[in-house]
ZAMARGU-4260 file (C-alpha; in steps of 0.2 Angstrom, whole numbers, plus 5000, padded with zeros to 4 digits):
<rodrens>
0) 4972/4930/5035 | 4966/4912/5036 | 4977/4898/5028 | 4963/4892/5017 | 4950/4900/5006
5) 4933/4899/5013 | 4917/4897/5003 | 4910/4912/5011 | 4924/4922/5004 | 4919/4919/4987
10) 4903/4930/4985 | 4901/4948/4987 | 4916/4960/4991 | 4931/4948/4995 | 4943/4954/5008
15) 4954/4940/5004 | 4955/4941/4985 | 4966/4927/4977 | 4975/4923/4961 | 4975/4905/4957
20) 4992/4898/4952 | 4999/4881/4946 | 5006/4878/4964 | 5009/4869/4974 | 5007/4879/4991
25) 5012/4869/5007 | 5008/4872/5025 | 5017/4869/5041 | 5035/4868/5048 | 5036/4849/5046
30) 5036/4849/5027 | 5048/4863/5027 | 5060/4854/5038 | 5059/4839/5027 | 5063/4850/5012
35) 5078/4857/5021 | 5085/4840/5026 | 5083/4834/5008 | 5095/4847/5002 | 5109/4839/5012
40) 5118/4856/5014 | 5119/4872/5024 | 5104/4884/5023 | 5101/4903/5022 | 5085/4910/5029
45) 5083/4928/5025 | 5068/4939/5026 | 5059/4955/5029 | 5058/4966/5045 | 5044/4962/5057
50) 5047/4943/5056 | 5045/4934/5073 | 5063/4926/5071 | 5064/4918/5088 | 5047/4909/5086
55) 5050/4904/5068 | 5067/4897/5073 | 5060/4887/5088 | 5046/4879/5078 | 5058/4874/5064
60) 5072/4868/5075 | 5059/4857/5084 | 5054/4849/5068 | 5072/4847/5062 | 5077/4838/5078
65) 5062/4827/5077 | 5068/4822/5060 | 5086/4818/5067 | 5095/4834/5062 | 5109/4841/5071
70) 5107/4860/5069 | 5119/4874/5071 | 5109/4890/5071 | 5119/4907/5067 | 5110/4923/5069
75) 5116/4936/5056 | 5113/4950/5069 | 5129/4944/5077 | 5137/4954/5062 | 5127/4970/5064
80) 5136/4986/5068 | 5133/4993/5085 | 5116/5000/5088 | 5123/5018/5091 | 5134/5017/5075
85) 5118/5012/5065 | 5108/5026/5073 | 5122/5038/5068 | 5122/5032/5050 | 5103/5034/5048
90) 5101/5050/5058 | 5101/5062/5043 | 5086/5053/5036 | 5076/5052/5052 | 5069/5070/5052
95) 5076/5075/5069 | 5061/5078/5081 | 5048/5078/5067 | 5036/5064/5073 | 5030/5059/5056
100) 5043/5063/5042 | 5060/5059/5037 | 5070/5056/5021 | 5071/5040/5010 | 5088/5032/5015
105) 5099/5031/4999 | 5110/5016/5002 | 5109/4998/5006 | 5106/4985/5019 | 5125/4981/5019
110) 5128/4998/5028 | 5120/4990/5044 | 5133/4976/5045 | 5152/4975/5049 | 5161/4967/5034
115) 5174/4959/5046 | 5161/4951/5057 | 5152/4945/5041 | 5168/4937/5034 | 5171/4928/5051
120) 5154/4919/5050 | 5159/4901/5045 | 5149/4885/5046 | 5154/4871/5057 | 5159/4854/5051
125) 5148/4838/5054 | 5131/4847/5056 | 5117/4857/5047 | 5122/4875/5048 | 5107/4888/5046
130) 5111/4906/5045 | 5096/4917/5048 | 5089/4934/5050 | 5086/4950/5039 | 5102/4951/5028
135) 5107/4933/5031 | 5111/4931/5012 | 5125/4945/5015 | 5135/4931/5023 | 5140/4926/5005
140) 5136/4907/5008 | 5133/4897/4993 | 5118/4888/5000 | 5099/4886/4996 | 5090/4902/5001
145) 5073/4903/5011 | 5065/4920/5011 | 5052/4925/5025 | 5039/4938/5019 | 5027/4946/5031
150) 5013/4958/5025 | 5015/4977/5030 | 4998/4977/5039 | 5004/4963/5050 | 5021/4972/5053
155) 5011/4987/5059 | 5000/4976/5071 | 5015/4969/5078 | 5023/4986/5080 | 5008/4993/5089
160) 5009/4978/5101 | 5028/4982/5104 | 5033/4965/5098 | 5046/4969/5085 | 5061/4980/5082
165) 5068/4991/5068 | 5084/4984/5060 | 5098/4984/5072 | 5088/4989/5087 | 5087/4979/5103
170) 5071/4986/5110 | 5055/4991/5101 | 5053/5010/5098 | 5037/5020/5100 | 5025/5013/5086
175) 5024/5030/5077 | 5043/5032/5077 | 5045/5014/5072 | 5034/5017/5057 | 5044/5032/5052
180) 5060/5022/5053 | 5051/5008/5043 | 5045/5019/5029 | 5061/5030/5027 | 5075/5017/5031
185) 5071/4999/5034 | 5058/4996/5020 | 5068/5005/5006 | 5084/4995/5010 | 5075/4978/5012
190) 5066/4981/4996 | 5083/4983/4987 | 5089/4968/4995 | 5074/4958/4991 | 5075/4963/4973
195) 5093/4956/4972 | 5087/4939/4980 | 5071/4936/4970 | 5080/4927/4956 | 5089/4915/4968
200) 5075/4912/4981 | 5072/4893/4983 | 5058/4894/4996 | 5046/4908/4999 | 5037/4908/5016
205) 5022/4918/5021 | 5025/4920/5040 | 5010/4930/5045 | 5003/4915/5054 | 5018/4911/5064
210) 5012/4894/5070 | 5005/4889/5053 | 5016/4895/5039 | 5012/4894/5021 | 5026/4891/5008
215) 5030/4887/4991 | 5046/4885/4980 | 5055/4900/4972 | 5050/4893/4955 | 5032/4892/4960
220) 5033/4911/4965 | 5042/4916/4950 | 5030/4907/4938 | 5016/4915/4948 | 5023/4933/4946
225) 5025/4929/4927 | 5006/4924/4927 | 5001/4939/4936 | 5010/4951/4924 | 4998/4945/4910
230) 4981/4945/4919 | 4969/4955/4929 | 4972/4953/4948 | 4967/4961/4964 | 4978/4966/4979
235) 4973/4961/4996 | 4964/4977/5004 | 4966/4981/5022 | 4956/4992/5034 | 4959/5004/5047
240) 4949/5014/5060 | 4951/5033/5062 | 4944/5048/5072 | 4933/5053/5057 | 4928/5035/5052
245) 4911/5030/5047 | 4899/5015/5044 | 4899/5013/5025 | 4913/5000/5025 | 4905/4990/5040
250) 4888/4990/5032 | 4894/4985/5014 | 4909/4974/5017 | 4907/4957/5025 | 4920/4948/5035
255) 4928/4962/5044 | 4930/4963/5063 | 4914/4970/5070 | 4923/4975/5087 | 4932/4990/5078
260) 4925/5007/5083 | 4923/5011/5064 | 4932/5010/5048 | 4940/5026/5041 | 4951/5018/5027
265) 4951/5004/5015 | 4968/5003/5008 | 4962/4995/4991 | 4979/4998/4982 | 4993/5006/4991
270) 5007/4997/4982 | 5021/4998/4996 | 5009/4991/5009 | 4997/4979/5001 | 4999/4961/4997
275) 4995/4948/4984 | 4987/4932/4989 | 4991/4917/4978 | 4979/4902/4979 | 4982/4883/4975
280) 4969/4870/4979 | 4961/4883/4992 | 4978/4885/5001 | 4983/4903/5002 | 5000/4912/5002
285) 5003/4931/5003 | 5018/4940/4997 | 5020/4959/4997 | 5013/4967/4981 | 5029/4976/4978
290) 5037/4959/4975 | 5028/4959/4958 | 5036/4976/4953 | 5053/4972/4960 | 5053/4956/4949
295) 5047/4964/4933 | 5040/4982/4933 | 5041/4983/4914 | 5028/4970/4912 | 5016/4978/4924
300) 5019/4997/4920 | 5023/4996/4902 | 5029/5012/4895 | 5027/5021/4912 | 5041/5009/4919
305) 5055/5021/4912 | 5049/5035/4923 | 5043/5026/4939 | 5055/5011/4939 | 5050/4999/4953
310) 5038/5011/4961 | 5019/5008/4957 | 5012/5026/4952 | 4994/5025/4956 | 4984/5023/4973
315) 4966/5018/4976 | 4959/5019/4994 | 4942/5022/5002 | 4939/5036/5015 | 4923/5033/5024
320) 4914/5047/5033 | 4896/5040/5033 | 4889/5046/5050 | 4907/5050/5054 | 4916/5067/5054
325) 4926/5078/5043 | 4943/5074/5038 | 4957/5085/5044 | 4959/5101/5034 | 4975/5098/5024
330) 4986/5100/5009 | 5000/5090/5001 | 5018/5095/4996 | 5024/5101/4980 | 5035/5090/4969
335) 5051/5100/4973 | 5047/5101/4991 | 5044/5082/4992 | 5061/5078/4983 | 5071/5090/4993
340) 5063/5086/5010 | 5058/5068/5009 | 5068/5060/4995 | 5052/5054/4985 | 5053/5056/4966
345) 5034/5062/4965 | 5021/5069/4976 | 5004/5066/4983 | 4993/5073/4969 | 4975/5067/4973
350) 4957/5066/4967 | 4941/5062/4977 | 4929/5051/4967 | 4912/5051/4976 | 4907/5032/4977
355) 4892/5036/4988 | 4886/5051/4998 | 4871/5056/5009 | 4861/5071/5005 | 4869/5087/5010
360) 4887/5079/5010 | 4901/5092/5005 | 4919/5093/5000 | 4930/5107/5006 | 4941/5113/4992
365) 4951/5128/4988 | 4950/5145/4996 | 4937/5159/4997 | 4940/5173/4985 | 4945/5185/4999
370) 4958/5174/5008 | 4971/5182/5018 | 4985/5170/5020 | 4993/5178/5036 | 4976/5180/5044
375) 4972/5162/5040 | 4988/5156/5048 | 4986/5166/5063 | 4969/5159/5066 | 4975/5141/5064
380) 4989/5144/5076 | 4978/5152/5089 | 4966/5137/5087 | 4980/5125/5090 | 4988/5134/5105
385) 4972/5139/5114 | 4960/5125/5108 | 4948/5137/5099 | 4936/5132/5085 | 4938/5139/5068
390) 4924/5143/5056 | 4933/5135/5042 | 4920/5140/5029 | 4925/5158/5031 | 4942/5153/5023
395) 4938/5138/5013 | 4925/5134/5000 | 4913/5119/5000 | 4904/5110/4986 | 4890/5098/4986
400) 4896/5080/4984 | 4886/5067/4975 | 4889/5050/4967 | 4901/5050/4953 | 4908/5067/4955
405) 4927/5070/4954 | 4936/5083/4964 | 4953/5087/4959 | 4967/5090/4972 | 4984/5094/4965
410) 4998/5097/4977 | 4996/5113/4987 | 4977/5113/4987 | 4968/5115/5003 | 4955/5102/5005
415) 4946/5088/5015 | 4931/5077/5014 | 4916/5082/5024 | 4905/5069/5033 | 4893/5057/5025
420) 4904/5054/5010 | 4912/5037/5004 | 4927/5043/4994 | 4936/5033/4982 | 4953/5042/4983
425) 4962/5041/4966 | 4979/5047/4969 | 4998/5046/4965 | 5005/5033/4976 | 5015/5043/4990
430) 5003/5042/5005 | 5009/5049/5021 | 5013/5067/5016 | 4998/5075/5023 | 5000/5092/5031
435) 4986/5095/5043 | 4981/5112/5047 | 4965/5110/5057 | 4957/5094/5065 | 4941/5101/5072
440) 4949/5100/5090 | 4948/5081/5090 | 4960/5069/5100 | 4966/5053/5091 | 4958/5036/5095
445) 4969/5035/5110 | 4964/5052/5117 | 4980/5061/5112 | 4981/5077/5102 | 4983/5074/5084
450) 4999/5081/5076 | 4997/5097/5065 | 5009/5103/5052 | 5004/5121/5050 | 5021/5128/5045
455) 5024/5114/5032 | 5007/5117/5025 | 5010/5135/5023 | 5026/5132/5014 | 5016/5122/5001
460) 4999/5130/5000 | 4994/5138/4983 | 4983/5153/4987 | 4979/5156/4969 | 4967/5142/4970
465) 4953/5152/4976 | 4936/5159/4971 | 4930/5154/4953 | 4947/5146/4949 | 4942/5132/4960
470) 4926/5129/4950 | 4934/5131/4934 | 4950/5120/4937 | 4947/5108/4952 | 4930/5101/4948
475) 4931/5088/4935 | 4922/5091/4918 | 4914/5074/4912 | 4910/5071/4894 | 4907/5056/4883
480) 4923/5052/4874 | 4917/5037/4864 | 4901/5026/4864 | 4893/5011/4856 | 4875/5003/4856
485) 4874/5000/4874 | 4890/5007/4881 | 4900/5023/4883 | 4917/5029/4890 | 4916/5045/4900
490) 4932/5056/4901 | 4934/5064/4918 | 4946/5078/4916 | 4961/5079/4928 | 4972/5094/4932
495) 4988/5097/4922 | 4998/5093/4937 | 4990/5076/4938 | 5001/5063/4929 | 4987/5051/4928
500) 4970/5052/4918 | 4953/5045/4924 | 4939/5038/4913 | 4923/5028/4917 | 4916/5014/4907
505) 4897/5013/4907 | 4889/4997/4899 | 4875/4985/4899 | 4883/4970/4892 | 4901/4970/4886
510) 4915/4982/4883 | 4933/4978/4877 | 4948/4988/4880 | 4967/4989/4875 | 4980/4993/4888
515) 4990/5003/4875 | 5006/4997/4885 | 5000/5005/4901 | 4994/4998/4917 | 4976/5001/4921
520) 4969/5003/4939 | 4950/5000/4940 | 4935/4999/4952 | 4917/4994/4950 | 4909/5010/4956
525) 4891/5005/4951 | 4883/4988/4947 | 4883/4971/4956 | 4897/4962/4947 | 4907/4960/4931
530) 4918/4947/4923 | 4935/4952/4918 | 4944/4942/4905 | 4962/4943/4901 | 4971/4931/4889
535) 4958/4918/4891 | 4957/4919/4910 | 4940/4925/4917 | 4938/4932/4935 | 4924/4940/4944
540) 4924/4958/4951 | 4910/4964/4964 | 4904/4981/4968 | 4917/4992/4976 | 4932/4980/4972
545) 4948/4988/4964 | 4958/4978/4952 | 4974/4980/4941 | 4976/4976/4923 | 4995/4975/4919
550) 5002/4983/4903 | 5007/4965/4897 | 4989/4959/4897 | 4987/4969/4881 | 4968/4967/4879
555) 4954/4964/4892 | 4935/4962/4891 | 4922/4967/4904 | 4906/4958/4905 | 4891/4964/4915
560) 4884/4950/4926 | 4872/4961/4936 | 4854/4967/4934 | 4858/4985/4930 | 4871/4996/4921
565) 4889/4993/4926 | 4901/5008/4929 | 4919/5005/4931 | 4932/5019/4934 | 4949/5018/4926
570) 4965/5027/4930 | 4981/5026/4920 | 4997/5036/4918 | 4995/5049/4904 | 5006/5045/4889
575) 5015/5062/4890 | 5020/5059/4908 | 5029/5042/4904
</rodrens>
């Protein structure tokens, strides 16, 4: 992400959406060094995994020396437990030889450190002492606290380049194993640690541009988080290629890297991995989106906070198969299976909202009426072992897909999008628990076989979702719920297992809505642009952009600024599910 907002980023779909704050936001190590020296005391620099600590320390040390400081740097890693001890501690949560899945680690960052070694870390007299690294605040020093944040997409880019390590490791692991460790161990403990530190952070640093950092004071950050909790905002989306990826995103969203083979996903709103970009006088600073929920989830989620706590419940993302290929045939785990095997409190219940589709596009959904589970499993296993194609339509139903259809995919449902769809996937937030059964004999983008999860899938598949049951219960029924002179609200039914509801506003001029103490997640699915006003602040949303209206906003108004009727999809937690 660039350091400053460019004028070209202010029209059409914005890949760097910002929320303007009272600021200020600063740039560079020089000003940060001046702030440190002005404190006239020792400093703690804590932060997230994935930070380039050595480069950061080198840049900051040079600036401090240039300003006459005598610095004693102390790496908190000196107090880590031995790598083998850490691996033994987390081993029950790493899923053994499973390449994808583990179980959420239940304890805290302190487990990674030797208490005796921590207690032995003491500052030297006569110099500026700076203790740094993930967990530096566990030293217990009474000192100003600087926190380095880095976006999850940047963490993954660094991981794929073999440039970073997991907590306590000395060498980078394979990126897929590293990601599994991030998801199930490192990120959960670091989020708990961050939540404890947020009230005390003196400086927040966006480290993603390691040679040109952005930073702000802790008070500026906390004031921004309070502002965000009462107004509409967008998360920063990020985009990924995939073996089935298409061209819709490339054709309709400006500013992306054209050298990428395709774009399969846009992570519009996956709370554990997106960021929020704060803007002051065109200067931009990104913090992780979950920082907002860790700071005050009640303000964002309202009545749903009692159930979901710091976890944001709803996910929006794009699946682009225009001129691409079918997704893998898949299903997602039941709630009980998810809790028992992965430690998540809720599961990956999904829907496919069709944002756009070419003629002839299809969605695979539910079984044929004559499905034989054992026969189907045997065919899939033979395909995997002998690289044999399967006529999937002999076993799985397909349905025509057209704009504004909604297909319901509660856990245990066999499904996938066919080619030539642009799917807005509205889902519960868990996002990696996909059990692939068949992938059309494709290798991944690196030419390697893609991992299938046939056994896990068959432990979760619901074979009662077949025949007419699919048409009756898994294709949303759409009806007018309320209407006015030039607007209407369409209710799109969801499945009883979905804890969220879906509605669509259709309007020519203006509509008003109340949050009813719920967080609303919305996307402009037809029309050029709208203006959204919350508590006196008006912001612009363009076609295909996703936005959040927190419960604390209370009311919001959407004004159509395009030349045709606007349509906005809204998802929110059902009252009975709070």
